[in-house]
C-alpha positions in Angstrom: 124.5 99.4 127.8 123.1 102.7 126.5 120.1 104.3 128.6 117.5 104.2 126.2 116.7 108.1 124.9 114.3 110.7 127.0 111.3 111.4 124.4 109.2 114.7 125.4 105.3 114.3 124.7 103.7 117.6 125.4 100.1 117.1 124.5 99.1 113.6 125.6 99.0 110.3 123.6 96.3 107.3 122.7 96.9 104.9 125.7 98.5 102.2 123.1 100.7 104.2 121.1 102.0 106.1 124.8 102.5 102.4 126.0 104.6 101.1 123.0 107.2 104.3 122.9 107.7 103.6 126.7 109.0 100.3 125.9 111.6 101.4 123.7 112.3 105.1 125.4 112.5 107.5 128.7 108.9 109.1 128.2 108.9 112.3 130.0 105.1 114.2 129.7 104.6 117.6 129.8 103.1 120.5 128.9 104.9 123.6 127.6 105.9 126.2 129.9 105.7 123.5 132.6 108.5 122.6 135.1 108.8 118.9 133.8 109.0 120.2 130.5 112.0 122.9 131.0 113.7 120.3 132.8 113.4 117.7 130.2 114.5 119.9 127.4 118.7 119.4 127.8 118.1 116.1 127.3 115.4 115.4 125.1 116.5 113.0 121.8 112.7 113.2 120.7 109.4 115.7 121.0 105.9 114.2 120.2 103.9 117.4 120.2 99.9 117.9 118.9 98.1 121.6 117.3 100.1 124.1 120.2 103.2 123.6 121.0 105.6 125.7 118.6 108.7 123.9 117.8 110.3 126.9 116.2 114.2 128.3 116.8 113.8 129.3 120.5 112.5 126.1 121.7 115.0 124.5 119.4 118.2 126.2 120.9 117.2 125.1 124.3 117.1 121.7 123.3 120.7 120.4 122.6 120.1 116.7 121.7 117.4 117.0 119.8 117.0 114.7 116.7 113.2 114.0 115.6 110.3 116.1 116.3 106.8 113.9 115.8 103.5 116.2 115.0 100.7 113.8 115.9 98.5 114.9 113.1 98.0 116.5 109.8 99.2 120.5 109.8 102.6 121.8 110.7 102.1 125.4 111.1 103.7 125.0 114.3 106.5 123.5 113.3 109.3 125.8 112.0 110.7 123.2 109.5 113.3 124.5 108.2 114.5 125.8 110.7 114.4 122.1 112.3 116.3 121.2 109.8 119.1 123.5 110.0 119.8 122.2 113.3 119.4 118.5 112.2 116.2 117.8 113.8 113.8 115.4 111.2 110.3 116.1 110.8 107.4 113.4 111.1 104.0 113.5 111.2 100.8 111.7 110.0 98.9 113.2 107.1 96.6 110.3 106.9 95.7 109.7 110.6 92.2 111.6 110.2 91.0 112.5 107.1 88.0 109.4 107.4 87.0 111.3 110.6 87.2 115.1 109.4 85.1 113.6 106.3 82.5 112.1 108.3 82.5 115.4 110.4 82.0 117.7 107.5 79.2 115.6 105.7 77.8 115.7 109.6 78.0 119.1 109.8 75.9 119.3 106.1 73.6 117.7 107.6 72.6 119.2 110.6 72.7 122.7 108.8 70.3 122.0 105.7 68.2 119.3 107.7 65.6 120.9 110.5 65.7 118.4 112.7 63.4 120.2 114.9 64.2 117.3 117.7 62.1 116.9 120.8 63.1 114.9 124.1 61.3 115.9 127.2 57.8 116.4 125.8 56.3 115.3 122.6 54.7 117.8 120.7 51.1 118.3 121.0 49.0 116.7 117.9 48.6 120.5 116.4 52.2 120.8 116.5 53.5 118.1 115.6 51.4 118.1 112.6 52.5 121.9 112.1 56.3 121.0 111.7 56.3 118.3 110.1 53.6 120.2 107.2 55.8 123.5 107.1 59.5 122.2 107.9 61.6 121.6 104.8 65.3 120.1 104.4 68.0 119.7 101.2 68.4 116.7 99.9 72.9 116.3 99.0 72.2 114.9 95.2 70.8 118.5 94.3 73.3 120.6 95.7 76.8 121.2 94.8 79.8 121.2 97.2 82.2 123.2 96.4 85.9 122.3 98.2 88.7 124.7 98.9 91.4 122.7 98.9 92.0 119.4 97.0 94.1 117.5 100.0 93.4 114.1 101.6 90.9 115.6 103.8 89.2 117.5 101.1 89.4 114.5 98.9 88.0 112.4 101.2 84.6 115.1 101.7 84.3 115.0 97.7 84.6 111.5 97.8 81.8 111.0 100.2 79.5 113.8 98.3 79.8 112.2 95.1 80.2 109.1 95.6 78.1 108.7 98.9 75.2 110.7 98.3 75.0 111.9 94.5 75.9 115.9 94.9 77.9 117.2 92.3 81.6 118.5 93.5 83.8 121.7 91.8 87.0 122.5 93.6 89.9 124.6 93.3 93.5 123.2 94.3 97.1 125.2 93.7 98.1 122.2 92.6 96.4 119.4 89.8 95.5 117.2 91.9 93.5 115.0 89.1 95.1 111.8 88.9 94.6 111.7 93.0 90.2 112.0 92.2 88.3 108.7 92.3 84.6 110.7 91.8 84.0 113.1 89.4 84.6 117.1 90.3 85.3 120.3 88.1 88.1 122.4 89.0 87.2 125.7 88.8 88.4 129.4 89.9 88.2 130.3 93.5 85.4 133.2 92.4 83.6 130.8 90.6 83.3 128.1 93.8 81.9 130.6 96.1 79.7 132.0 93.7 78.5 128.3 92.4 78.4 126.2 95.5 75.4 125.6 97.7 78.1 124.2 100.6 81.5 125.9 100.5 84.3 123.6 103.0 87.4 124.8 103.3 90.4 122.4 103.2 93.2 124.1 103.1 96.2 124.6 105.5 97.9 127.8 107.2 100.9 128.3 104.4 101.8 132.2 104.3 99.5 134.1 102.9 96.4 132.3 103.9 95.3 134.3 106.4 91.9 135.7 105.9 92.0 133.9 102.6 88.3 133.9 103.1 86.8 137.0 103.8 84.1 139.7 102.5 84.7 139.4 99.3 84.4 135.6 98.4 81.8 135.7 101.1 79.5 138.4 98.7 79.4 136.0 95.7 78.1 133.2 97.8 74.6 132.9 97.0 71.9 133.7 100.5 70.8 130.1 100.3 74.5 128.4 100.5 76.4 127.1 103.6 80.0 127.8 104.8 82.3 124.7 106.4 85.3 125.1 108.1 87.6 122.0 109.9 90.6 123.8 108.5 92.5 126.1 110.5 90.9 128.9 111.8 93.4 131.7 110.5 91.9 131.1 106.7 88.4 132.8 107.9 87.9 136.1 108.3 85.4 135.4 111.3 84.2 138.8 111.4 83.3 139.0 107.5 81.4 135.7 107.8 79.4 136.9 111.0 78.7 140.1 109.3 77.3 137.9 106.5 75.3 135.7 108.6 73.3 138.5 110.5 72.8 140.3 107.3 70.5 137.0 105.9 73.2 137.2 103.4 74.2 133.5 103.1 72.4 130.5 105.2 74.1 128.9 107.3 77.8 127.8 108.9 79.9 125.8 110.8 82.9 126.2 112.4 85.4 123.8 114.2 88.8 125.9 114.3 89.5 129.2 115.5 91.7 132.4 115.5 92.6 132.6 118.8 92.5 128.7 119.9 89.9 128.4 122.0 87.7 131.9 120.7 87.3 134.7 123.9 83.9 135.5 124.8 83.7 138.2 122.0 84.1 135.7 119.2 81.8 137.2 116.2 79.9 134.2 115.7 78.8 133.5 118.9 74.8 134.0 119.8 73.9 133.5 116.0 70.7 130.5 115.9 72.4 129.8 112.2 75.8 128.8 113.2 77.3 125.2 114.6 80.1 125.8 116.9 82.5 122.9 118.2 85.6 122.9 120.2 88.3 121.5 117.6 86.5 118.5 117.5 86.6 117.1 113.6 89.3 114.6 114.4 88.4 113.1 118.0 87.3 110.2 117.0 89.0 106.7 118.5 90.5 105.8 115.7 91.8 108.7 114.5 93.3 109.7 117.8 94.7 106.2 118.0 96.2 106.8 114.8 97.9 109.9 115.2 99.5 109.1 118.5 101.4 106.3 116.4 103.6 109.3 115.4 105.9 107.9 117.6 106.8 105.1 116.1 108.4 107.2 113.1 110.3 108.8 115.9 111.7 105.8 117.0 112.6 105.1 113.5 114.9 108.4 113.3 116.0 107.8 116.9 117.2 104.1 115.5 119.2 105.4 113.2 116.6 104.3 110.2 114.2 106.5 107.7 110.9 107.3 108.7 107.9 106.2 106.8 106.1 109.8 107.0 108.8 112.9 107.0 108.1 116.5 106.7 107.3 117.2 103.4 
């Protein structure tokens, strides 16, 4: 009886998918650069990664038995798919695992920025302050606003669906592809300058393909309304954080919410720190119990490939 294949898991996994994998393979959990990681590479037939493991030609040269890399998540920027295929290594991923989680998070971001909660916890407002806050602070309703979705992939479409069908907002979008057949809500395609000029909420949902670094910088930010907000829950590299900080400090736009960074985690001198009109979160948009488990189930396709069967979700 042959020994089960070895699968190297580099950034953890949900417990249920990991237990399932252990019944079908020898599993080594080890972070890149650790002794366990280095020791496992020569025998690894499969590898399960998340966001920060770089699968490139240098790593592939150390994995002579590797047959499949599973990315628990959506973006494939950390995996050189072309180099993998040149080595006969299949790449699989979970393209729809966290769509709902990220879409919910983006809508939550928008609500936090657009509605002044004025919450209290440790002490109640005195009567005069209570009345003053209630009488003076005002927010905006989503049905009065326009969402501008840059990148109408799975997550962009989820945000658009929630904004239009759930809240009655107007949706405009820009995408390199004709995605009209995928839309389940009213939305109008526009060019990038129009999107930034018209939208009250600009939300970024683009990948980090070549040419997208600092795709959103000073020229596009300068087109935004002074009352508009910007949300980035896609990739940190697509946004020029320094240009955004300058726009926010100058009150040329009203606010921003950022869940992804370049580099990640952000350094101590990150330009968006210390601003009262900015929400910063540590790459949390996809971190629901369900989404994390969904991403972990990339192991199913890893096992399919190791068993000689075609995967359900090969990389494009």
